[in-house]
C-alpha positions in Angstrom: 74.3 95.6 25.0 71.2 97.4 26.3 70.2 98.1 22.8 69.9 94.4 22.1 67.1 94.0 24.6 65.1 96.8 22.8 65.8 94.8 19.6 64.6 91.6 21.3 61.4 93.0 22.4 60.7 94.1 18.8 62.0 90.8 17.4 59.9 88.6 19.5 56.7 90.2 18.1 57.9 90.3 14.5 58.5 87.5 11.9 62.0 86.7 10.7 64.0 88.2 9.0 64.1 91.8 10.2 65.3 95.1 8.7 68.9 96.0 9.6 68.2 99.5 11.0 66.7 98.0 14.2 70.3 97.4 15.4 73.2 99.7 15.7 76.2 97.9 17.4 78.4 95.6 15.4 77.5 92.6 17.5 73.8 93.4 17.2 74.1 93.8 13.5 76.0 90.5 13.1 73.1 88.7 14.9 70.5 90.5 12.9 72.3 89.9 9.6 72.5 86.2 10.4 68.8 86.1 11.1 68.0 88.0 7.9 70.1 85.4 6.0 68.2 82.6 7.7 71.6 81.5 9.1 70.1 80.4 12.5 73.1 78.3 13.4 75.4 81.4 13.2 72.9 83.5 15.1 72.9 80.9 17.9 76.7 80.9 18.0 76.8 84.7 18.2 74.1 84.8 20.9 76.1 82.2 22.9 78.8 84.9 23.3 76.3 87.3 24.9 75.3 87.4 28.5 72.3 85.2 29.2 68.9 86.8 29.6 65.3 85.5 29.3 64.8 87.6 26.2 68.0 86.3 24.5 67.2 82.7 25.5 63.8 82.9 24.0 65.3 84.3 20.8 67.8 81.4 20.8 65.1 78.9 21.3 63.2 80.3 18.3 66.3 79.8 16.2 66.6 76.2 17.3 62.9 75.7 16.5 63.4 77.1 13.0 66.1 74.5 12.6 63.6 71.8 13.7 65.7 71.1 16.8 62.7 71.0 19.1 64.6 69.2 21.9 67.2 72.0 22.2 64.5 74.7 22.0 62.3 73.0 24.5 65.2 72.6 27.0 66.0 76.3 26.8 62.4 77.4 27.2 61.7 75.0 30.1 64.6 76.6 31.9 63.2 80.1 31.3 59.8 79.0 32.6 61.3 77.3 35.6 62.8 80.6 36.6 59.8 82.6 35.7 56.5 80.7 35.5 54.6 83.9 34.5 56.8 84.6 31.4 53.9 84.5 28.8 56.3 84.8 25.9 58.3 81.8 27.0 55.2 79.8 27.8 53.7 80.5 24.3 57.0 79.5 22.6 57.3 76.4 24.7 53.7 75.3 23.9 54.4 75.8 20.2 57.6 73.7 20.5 55.7 70.9 22.2 53.1 71.0 19.5 55.6 71.0 16.7 57.3 68.0 18.3 54.0 66.1 18.6 53.8 66.4 22.4 50.2 67.5 22.4 49.5 66.7 26.0 52.2 69.0 27.3 51.2 71.7 24.8 47.6 71.5 26.1 48.8 72.0 29.7 50.9 75.0 28.7 48.2 76.7 26.6 45.8 76.1 29.5 48.3 77.9 31.8 48.5 80.8 29.2 44.7 81.1 29.2 44.7 81.3 33.0 47.1 84.2 32.8 45.3 85.9 29.9 41.8 84.4 29.7 40.7 86.8 26.9 43.6 86.1 24.6 42.1 84.8 21.4 45.5 83.5 20.1 46.0 81.3 23.1 42.4 80.1 22.9 42.6 79.2 19.3 45.8 77.3 19.9 44.2 75.5 22.8 41.3 74.4 20.6 43.8 73.2 18.0 45.6 71.1 20.5 42.4 69.6 21.9 41.4 68.7 18.3 44.8 67.0 17.8 44.3 65.1 21.0 40.9 63.9 19.6 39.1 65.2 22.7 36.0 65.9 20.6 33.6 66.8 23.4 36.0 69.3 24.9 36.9 70.8 21.5 33.3 71.4 20.7 32.7 73.1 24.0 35.7 75.4 23.5 34.7 76.2 19.9 31.2 77.3 21.0 32.9 79.5 23.6 35.0 81.0 20.9 31.9 81.8 18.9 30.6 83.9 21.7 33.5 86.4 21.1 33.9 86.2 17.3 32.8 84.4 14.2 35.7 82.4 12.8 34.6 80.4 9.7 37.3 77.7 9.9 36.0 76.7 13.3 32.7 75.6 11.9 34.5 72.9 9.9 36.4 71.8 13.0 33.1 71.7 14.9 31.6 69.6 12.2 34.5 67.2 12.5 33.9 66.9 16.2 30.2 66.0 15.8 31.1 63.6 13.0 33.4 61.7 15.4 30.6 61.8 18.0 28.2 60.2 15.5 26.0 63.3 15.4 25.4 63.4 11.7 22.8 66.2 11.6 25.0 68.6 13.7 28.0 67.6 11.5 26.1 68.6 8.3 24.8 71.8 9.9 28.2 73.1 10.8 29.9 72.0 7.5 27.2 73.9 5.6 27.6 76.8 7.9 31.3 76.8 7.1 30.6 76.8 3.4 28.3 79.8 3.6 31.4 81.8 4.6 33.9 79.8 2.5 32.2 78.1 -0.5 35.7 77.5 -2.0 36.7 75.3 1.0 37.5 72.0 -0.8 38.2 70.0 2.4 34.8 70.9 3.9 33.0 70.1 0.6 34.9 66.8 0.5 33.9 65.8 4.0 30.3 66.9 3.5 30.1 64.9 0.3 31.5 61.8 2.1 28.8 62.1 4.8 26.1 62.5 2.2 27.4 59.4 0.4 27.6 57.3 3.6 24.1 58.3 4.7 22.7 57.9 1.2 21.6 61.5 0.8 22.5 61.6 -2.8 20.5 64.6 -4.0 22.2 66.8 -1.3 25.5 65.4 -2.4 24.8 66.4 -6.0 23.8 69.9 -4.8 26.9 70.6 -2.7 29.3 69.3 -5.3 27.5 71.3 -8.1 28.0 74.4 -6.0 31.7 73.7 -5.7 32.1 72.8 -9.4 30.7 76.2 -10.3 33.8 77.6 -8.4 36.4 75.0 -9.4 35.4 72.7 -12.3 38.8 70.9 -12.3 38.8 69.1 -9.0 38.8 65.4 -9.7 37.5 64.2 -6.3 34.5 66.5 -6.2 33.6 65.7 -9.9 33.8 62.1 -8.9 31.4 62.5 -6.0 29.1 64.4 -8.3 29.1 61.6 -10.8 28.5 59.0 -8.1 25.5 61.0 -6.9 24.0 61.1 -10.3 24.6 57.3 -10.7 22.9 56.5 -7.4 19.9 58.7 -8.3 19.7 56.9 -11.7 20.5 60.0 -13.6 22.8 58.0 -15.7 23.2 60.4 -18.6 24.5 63.1 -16.2 26.7 60.6 -14.4 28.3 59.5 -17.7 28.8 63.1 -18.8 30.7 63.9 -15.6 32.7 60.7 -15.3 33.6 60.4 -19.0 35.2 63.8 -18.7 37.3 62.5 -15.9 38.2 59.4 -17.8 39.2 61.3 -20.9 41.4 63.5 -18.8 43.4 60.4 -17.6 41.5 59.3 -14.5 41.5 55.5 -14.8 40.8 54.9 -11.1 38.7 52.0 -9.8 36.0 54.4 -8.6 35.6 56.3 -11.9 35.5 53.1 -14.0 33.1 51.4 -11.6 30.5 54.1 -11.5 31.0 55.0 -15.2 30.5 51.3 -16.1 27.5 51.0 -13.7 25.9 54.1 -15.4 26.3 52.6 -18.8 24.9 49.3 -17.4 21.9 51.3 -16.1 21.3 52.6 -19.6 21.6 49.0 -20.9 24.6 50.1 -23.0 26.5 47.0 -22.3 29.6 47.4 -24.5 31.0 50.5 -22.7 29.7 49.1 -19.5 31.8 45.9 -20.1 34.9 47.9 -21.0 34.8 50.2 -17.9 33.8 47.5 -15.5 36.6 45.3 -16.8 39.1 48.0 -15.9 37.6 48.4 -12.5 37.7 44.6 -12.0 41.4 44.6 -12.8 41.9 46.8 -9.8 39.5 45.0 -7.4 38.0 41.7 -8.1 36.2 41.3 -4.7 33.2 43.6 -5.2 30.1 41.4 -5.7 28.0 44.2 -7.3 30.9 44.8 -9.8 31.2 41.1 -10.5 27.4 40.8 -11.2 27.3 43.9 -13.5 30.5 42.8 -15.3 29.3 39.2 -15.7 26.0 40.2 -17.1 27.5 42.8 -19.4 29.9 40.3 -20.8 27.1 37.7 -21.4 24.8 40.3 -23.1 27.8 41.4 -25.2 28.2 37.8 -26.5 31.3 37.2 -24.3 29.7 34.1 -22.7 32.9 32.4 -21.5 34.2 35.6 -19.8 30.8 36.3 -18.2 30.4 32.8 -16.9 34.0 32.9 -15.4 33.3 36.2 -13.7 30.0 35.1 -12.3 31.5 31.8 -11.0 34.1 33.9 -9.3 31.3 35.8 -7.6 29.7 32.6 -6.4 32.9 31.5 -4.8 33.1 34.8 -2.9 29.4 34.9 -2.0 29.1 31.3 -0.7 31.6 30.6 2.1 33.6 27.3 2.1 32.3 24.6 4.4 35.3 25.0 6.7 34.4 28.7 7.2 30.7 27.9 7.8 31.7 25.1 10.2 33.6 27.6 12.3 30.7 30.0 12.4 28.1 27.4 13.3 30.3 25.6 15.9 30.8 28.9 17.7 27.1 29.7 17.4 26.4 26.3 19.0 28.9 27.0 21.7 27.3 30.4 22.5 23.8 28.8 22.8 25.2 26.0 25.0 26.8 28.5 27.4 23.6 30.5 27.3 21.8 27.4 28.6 19.8 27.0 25.3 20.6 23.3 24.6 18.1 22.8 21.8 19.4 25.7 19.8 23.0 24.5 20.4 22.1 21.0 19.0 20.5 22.6 15.9 23.8 24.4 15.1 25.9 21.3 16.0 23.8 19.2 13.6 24.6 21.7 10.8 28.2 21.4 11.8 27.9 17.6 11.3 26.6 18.1 7.8 29.5 20.5 6.9 32.1 18.3 8.6 30.8 14.7 9.0 34.2 13.4 10.2 34.3 15.7 13.2 34.3 13.4 16.2 34.3 16.2 18.7 31.0 17.5 17.3 29.3 14.1 17.7 30.6 13.8 21.2 29.4 17.3 22.1 25.9 16.6 20.9 25.8 13.4 22.8 26.9 15.2 26.0 24.2 17.9 25.6 21.5 15.2 25.2 23.0 13.3 28.2 23.7 16.0 30.8 21.6 19.0 29.7 18.4 17.5 28.3 18.6 14.2 30.2 17.6 12.3 27.0 19.3 9.0 27.4 18.0 7.5 24.1 19.3 10.4 22.0 22.5 10.4 24.0 23.0 6.7 23.3 22.4 7.3 19.6 25.2 9.9 19.4 27.6 8.1 21.7 27.3 5.0 19.4 27.9 7.3 16.4 31.0 8.5 18.1 32.3 5.0 18.7 31.5 4.0 15.1 33.8 6.8 13.9 36.8 4.9 15.2 38.3 1.7 13.7 36.6 -1.5 14.8 38.1 -3.0 18.0 40.3 -6.0 17.2 39.7 -9.3 18.9 43.3 -9.5 20.0 45.6 -6.8 21.5 42.6 -4.8 22.8 44.7 -3.1 25.5 47.2 -1.8 22.9 44.3 -0.5 20.8 42.7 1.3 23.7 46.1 2.8 24.6 46.4 4.3 21.2 43.0 5.9 21.6 43.8 7.4 25.0 42.8 11.1 25.1 39.9 10.6 22.6 37.1 9.9 25.1 36.7 6.5 23.5 36.9 4.5 26.8 34.9 7.0 28.7 32.1 6.9 26.1 32.1 3.1 26.2 31.7 3.2 29.9 28.9 5.8 29.7 27.0 3.8 27.2 26.9 0.9 29.6 25.7 3.2 32.4 22.9 4.6 30.2 21.8 1.1 29.1 21.6 0.1 32.7 19.6 3.2 33.6 17.2 2.5 30.7 16.8 -1.1 31.8 15.8 -0.2 35.3 13.5 2.5 34.0 12.1 -0.2 31.6 12.5 2.1 28.6 
């Protein structure tokens, strides 16, 4: 079977399937025929009848990988590498298996080993960069990409580098490298999309219009880029151009929230309230929580004579804009707690007093204010005021069965507060206040 090893050397450097003339023996032809027919299971069965060799095992692992059986492929390749840690072909295939199976950390380690063996190998370096990117190691990915640029200009890496800087919150560098990528590949939709998204988030609307117009001149059918373009025109108050772009999308069947919202907003900007109401109503049906949308829709309805509908929508906006007392109470009570623990008692009391207005029945709030006046501010008179308010929040003590009454109030600080009131009165008496 010596000829099969010649075949294997050729096979490992070529894609499947291969031309039949590469093999001559019946067994070799059977394996190659199975590969040409994409019958990898049969190819594996035939190879299992052959004497094991590193080359044959690598070939078998590639067949398993093509069948998405990464565990079997990995086990074979790990065994080959265990016996020969310098087998670059096995290392490369093993790294690829790890990557395909989602084991990026192991793939990184293998590609790192490959680069130590062949430091100038561009294929290994690019795969190493890809793995670092998938591991979200943005700093290291950026360093390796810059190193790759010292050897060769690879346009797609500019986009990856832009992604890294975006994740690192370096917007200017992100934009620079996305634009650099587009100078080489202006038809790159993904990069145009990402660049438009950054322009929108950073409110650089004119630049968003420019980059989307450039792409539309290449591909005028892309819905998302046309949408971004229309949004840019809307934000820059070029409402006629926004309507022209977004109406085309709408007429082609795009009834999405985004298209309806910005199309309706553009009509609203032109004070053309009927189409504004129609499109904003469609957007509202998809998302009724956007306060800007609610305002535009409510006003459009009223100015269209749909007074009841407009009032209903605006009332809905007020419900969303003004939190319920219970929500506000939670916010103010924790603000007060924060000030109290920060040793700012006066600020704490201000927030607790707001809590009392929002939830007058809250006994714990009254008790807490009394405690701050008593122990933090040493203001006995104010402490007495709130301690008495606390006691007044309970039912009046009966003349009979007082012990039973007090037992029912155990755990409410009632008895402790009564005792503290007497102590404070005594203190004030002796201080003659």
